[in-house]
C-alpha positions in Angstrom: -13.7 -10.1 2.5 -12.8 -9.1 -1.1 -12.2 -12.7 -2.3 -15.5 -13.8 -0.6 -17.3 -11.0 -2.4 -15.8 -11.9 -5.7 -16.8 -15.5 -5.2 -20.4 -14.4 -4.6 -20.3 -12.3 -7.7 -19.4 -15.2 -10.1 -23.0 -16.0 -11.1 -23.7 -12.4 -12.0 -20.4 -12.2 -14.0 -21.4 -15.3 -16.0 -24.8 -13.8 -16.6 -23.3 -10.5 -17.7 -20.9 -12.3 -20.1 -23.9 -14.2 -21.7 -25.8 -10.9 -22.2 -22.7 -9.2 -23.6 -22.2 -12.0 -26.2 -25.9 -11.8 -27.2 -25.8 -8.0 -27.5 -22.6 -8.1 -29.5 -24.1 -10.5 -32.0 -27.1 -8.3 -32.5 -25.0 -5.1 -32.9 -22.7 -6.8 -35.4 -25.6 -7.8 -37.6 -27.3 -4.4 -37.3 -24.3 -2.0 -37.6 -22.1 -4.1 -39.9 -19.1 -3.8 -37.6 -15.6 -4.5 -38.8 -13.9 -4.9 -35.4 -14.2 -4.9 -31.6 -12.0 -3.4 -28.9 -13.0 -4.7 -25.5 -11.8 -2.9 -22.4 -11.7 -5.9 -20.0 -15.2 -7.0 -21.0 -15.1 -10.8 -21.1 -18.1 -11.3 -23.4 -17.5 -8.5 -25.9 -16.0 -10.4 -28.8 -16.9 -12.3 -31.9 -15.4 -15.1 -34.0 -16.8 -13.3 -37.1 -14.7 -10.1 -36.9 -11.3 -9.2 -35.3 -11.7 -8.7 -31.6 -9.2 -7.1 -29.3 -9.0 -7.4 -25.5 -7.3 -4.6 -23.5 -5.8 -5.5 -20.2 -2.6 -5.1 -18.1 -3.5 -8.2 -16.1 -2.0 -11.1 -18.0 -1.4 -12.4 -14.4 -4.2 -11.8 -11.9 -2.9 -11.5 -8.4 -5.2 -13.0 -5.8 -3.0 -14.3 -3.1 -2.8 -18.1 -2.9 -5.3 -18.4 -5.8 -3.1 -16.4 -8.2 -2.2 -19.4 -10.4 -5.9 -20.2 -10.8 -7.2 -16.7 -11.5 -4.4 -16.0 -13.9 -5.1 -19.2 -15.9 -8.8 -18.4 -16.0 -8.1 -14.9 -17.3 -5.6 -16.2 -19.9 -8.2 -18.7 -21.2 -10.6 -15.8 -21.6 -8.0 -13.7 -23.4 -7.3 -16.6 -25.8 -10.8 -16.2 -27.3 -9.9 -12.8 -28.7 -7.9 -12.1 -31.9 -5.3 -10.0 -30.0 -4.5 -8.8 -26.5 -3.3 -5.2 -26.2 -1.4 -4.4 -23.1 -1.2 -0.7 -22.1 2.5 -0.9 -21.1 6.0 -1.2 -22.6 7.7 -4.5 -23.3 10.9 -4.3 -21.3 12.3 -5.3 -17.8 11.4 -1.8 -16.4 7.8 -1.9 -17.5 5.1 -0.2 -15.5 3.0 -3.2 -14.6 5.8 -5.5 -13.5 4.9 -9.2 -13.5 1.2 -8.4 -14.1 1.8 -7.6 -17.8 4.5 -10.2 -18.6 4.2 -13.9 -19.4 7.1 -16.4 -19.8 5.0 -18.3 -22.3 1.6 -17.9 -23.9 -0.4 -19.2 -26.9 -2.2 -16.0 -27.9 -1.1 -12.7 -29.6 0.1 -10.0 -27.2 0.9 -6.5 -28.4 2.3 -3.8 -26.0 0.8 -0.5 -27.0 2.7 1.8 -24.5 1.7 3.6 -21.4 -1.7 5.3 -21.8 -3.2 8.3 -20.1 -5.8 10.9 -20.9 -3.5 13.5 -19.4 -0.6 15.6 -20.9 2.4 17.1 -19.1 1.9 20.9 -18.8 4.7 23.4 -17.9 2.8 25.5 -15.5 3.5 26.9 -12.0 3.0 24.8 -9.0 0.0 25.7 -6.9 -0.4 22.8 -4.4 2.3 21.2 -2.2 0.1 18.1 -1.9 -2.9 16.8 -3.8 -4.9 14.0 -2.3 -6.6 11.9 -4.9 -9.2 9.5 -3.3 -10.9 6.7 -5.1 -12.0 3.1 -4.7 -14.8 1.1 -3.0 -16.5 1.9 0.2 -16.1 1.8 3.2 -12.3 2.0 2.5 -12.6 5.3 0.7 -14.3 6.9 3.7 -12.0 5.3 6.2 -9.0 6.7 4.4 -10.6 10.1 4.0 -11.2 10.4 7.7 -7.7 9.3 8.5 -6.1 11.7 6.1 -8.2 14.7 7.2 -7.2 14.0 10.8 -3.5 13.8 9.9 -3.4 16.7 7.5 -4.6 19.2 10.2 -0.9 19.7 11.0 0.4 19.7 7.4 2.4 22.8 6.5 1.6 23.7 2.9 -1.3 24.1 0.4 -3.4 21.0 0.0 -5.9 20.1 -2.7 -8.1 17.2 -1.3 -10.2 15.5 -4.1 -12.7 13.2 -2.3 -13.8 11.2 -5.3 -17.5 11.4 -4.6 -20.2 12.6 -7.0 -22.0 14.7 -4.5 -22.2 18.5 -5.0 -24.2 19.2 -1.8 -21.9 17.7 0.8 -19.3 20.0 2.4 -16.6 19.5 5.0 -15.0 22.1 7.3 -11.2 22.0 7.3 -8.1 24.2 7.9 -7.6 27.2 5.5 -4.7 25.6 3.8 -6.8 22.7 2.6 -9.1 23.0 -0.4 -11.7 20.3 -0.6 -13.5 19.3 -3.8 -15.8 16.3 -4.2 -14.6 15.6 -7.8 -13.0 17.2 -10.8 -13.8 16.8 -14.5 -11.0 15.4 -16.7 -9.6 18.7 -17.9 -9.8 20.2 -14.3 -8.0 17.2 -12.9 -5.3 17.3 -15.5 -4.6 20.9 -14.6 -4.7 20.2 -10.8 -2.2 17.3 -11.0 0.1 19.4 -13.2 0.0 22.1 -10.5 0.8 19.7 -7.7 4.2 18.9 -6.3 3.2 15.7 -4.7 0.3 13.3 -5.2 -1.1 11.0 -2.5 -3.3 8.3 -4.0 -4.3 4.7 -4.2 -1.8 2.6 -6.3 -4.3 1.6 -9.0 -2.8 0.9 -12.4 -4.6 3.8 -14.2 -3.4 6.2 -11.6 0.2 5.0 -11.9 0.1 5.4 -15.7 -1.2 9.0 -15.3 1.5 9.9 -12.8 4.2 8.3 -15.1 3.0 10.5 -18.0 3.0 13.6 -15.8 6.3 12.7 -14.3 5.1 13.3 -10.7 6.3 12.5 -7.2 3.8 10.2 -5.4 3.0 8.5 -2.1 0.8 5.5 -2.2 -1.7 3.9 0.1 -3.1 0.8 -1.5 -6.6 -0.3 -0.9 -6.6 -3.0 1.8 -7.2 -6.4 0.4 -6.5 -5.5 -3.2 -3.5 -7.6 -4.1 -2.7 -5.8 -7.3 -2.5 -2.4 -5.7 -0.3 -3.8 -2.9 2.0 -5.4 -5.5 2.2 -2.2 -7.6 2.9 -0.1 -4.5 5.7 -2.4 -3.5 7.1 -2.4 -7.0 7.3 1.4 -7.1 9.0 1.4 -3.7 11.5 -1.2 -4.7 12.4 0.8 -7.8 12.8 4.0 -5.6 10.0 5.7 -7.5 7.5 6.2 -4.7 7.0 5.0 -1.1 3.9 3.4 0.3 2.3 2.4 3.6 -0.6 0.4 4.6 -3.8 2.4 5.3 -3.8 1.6 9.0 -0.2 2.7 9.4 -0.3 6.1 7.8 0.6 9.2 9.7 2.1 12.6 8.7 5.6 11.6 9.5 5.5 8.8 6.9 5.8 11.5 4.2 9.3 12.4 5.4 10.8 9.4 3.5 9.9 11.1 0.2 13.3 12.7 0.1 14.8 9.2 -0.6 12.6 8.7 -3.7 13.0 10.0 -7.3 9.4 10.2 -8.4 8.2 9.0 -11.8 10.3 9.8 -14.8 8.1 11.3 -17.5 7.1 8.8 -20.2 5.6 9.6 -23.6 2.2 8.3 -24.4 1.8 7.8 -28.1 -0.5 5.2 -29.6 0.7 3.4 -32.8 -2.3 3.7 -35.1 -0.8 0.9 -37.2 -2.5 -1.4 -34.6 -5.8 -0.6 -36.3 -4.7 -2.3 -39.5 -6.1 -5.4 -37.9 -9.5 -4.2 -38.7 
C-alpha cells in the first residue's frame, strides 16, 4: 500500500513545496541569508543565493516506477546550485546505485559518510541490541515478533522500541532490558556497548553502523524498496545478512558467523565545501 499512500500524498507535497518557497523568500529578505542547505526539502532553495540539496537518493527506487521517480527527483535536484551526497565516490560506496549516476547535468559533491556518533573503545555490555524504527503498523508488528522470538535468546539484550512514550511498559525475561527511546548521547553509548545490532536497513542507520564498525542483522520495512535494496547490498558484500519481516526467527541469527560486519569508516566533513557561500 506504500505506493498508493505516496500517490495520495502528492497534492500535500506540492502544497508544502509552495509554502516552503514562500517562507524561504521571506526569510532571505528578513535575515539577509548568504546560503541554504536543504536536507531533502524540495522547496527550500532560491535562485538569489547558493542553495545546496543533501540526498543519497540520486536514484529513487520504487519498483517498476523507478525510472520515473528517479527522473522527477533529478529534475528537482537540478534547481539547486549543488547536490551533496553523504557517501564516498567509489565502487564500494555505502549507498550502491542509489548514490551514483552514469550521467547528469547538475553538480554533485560526495561529502563522505555522515553520522552523529563516534566510535568508543568501551567494554561490551549487550550481546544484542534491537533498534526499532519506522512507520506503524510495521514497527509494532516487528516488535511483537521479536519479543516472541527473543524469549529463548541466550545473552543480554537491549531492546529500544522507538516510541516516545514514557508511561508504557512491557514485561519480558530478565535478560532483556526494554527502553522506549534513548537520547542521542545515550544511544551512542549503547550502540558502542553492543556486540550485534538488529535494525531496519535505513540509510542513516547503515551510516551509523559503518562509522561504529558494528556487526548487524537487518529486517527491512516491508514495501520500502530502498531498505530492501540496501539490505541485499550489505548481504551481497558479506557485511550483514537480512531476512524479510515475515520470515524472521531466532535461528536466522546463526548465519552471522559468515559475515564480517561493517569496517569502521571515518566521518570527516570537508569544511572547504562552505566556500560556496
